[in-house]
C-alpha positions, 0 to 999 in steps of 0.5 A: 455642112459642119459648123467647124472647118474639120469634118470628123463623123464617128465610125456610126455616124458614117456608117449612119450617113452611109444608110443615109446615102444608100436608101435616100431620106428615111425616117427613124425607123427605116435607118434602125432596122438597116442600122440595127442590122449590123450594130444591134442597137436599140432604137432610142440610141438611133433616135439619139444619134440621128438628134447628134447628127442633127446639130452637128450637121451631118443629117437635115430633119423634114419637119414638115411631114409626119414621121420626120424625114432625115436626110445627109447634108451633103453628098457621099462625094463631098464627105470623100471629099472633106474626108480626104482633105482634113486626112493630107493636112493633118497627116500628110503635112497637105502634100497630096502626093505625099498620100498618094504613094503612100497608099500606092506602096502599102496596100495592095493594088489590084491589075484593074488599079494598079492600070487606073492609076497608069492611065491618070499619069498618062492622062496628067503628063498630057496635059504638062 
């Protein structure tokens, strides 16, 4: 995983991770074609970004094959948990419920999402 305790990939790094999560392990050219379609980046920029991500521990590289294959160093779910944990700690002083309440109040939730929140609350109350 990432060397330091804080998990803060940049927006472009997250975009590249999403590409890898969607595609699975891939060579640079496949990653670049998807990134180029949305960002208009050149190939050398993609290679440099992958190198930086490798140094940061965000991706792994299989050098036993040619071309080298890159894969995310962790799952999408694991990344989500790390980002959420950092957000709760840094913005809400560790108070998870403050984040949840803020999200529900400030975001326009669909009827399905509100139903899911009610279901989760009912489930949590049943466990008390």
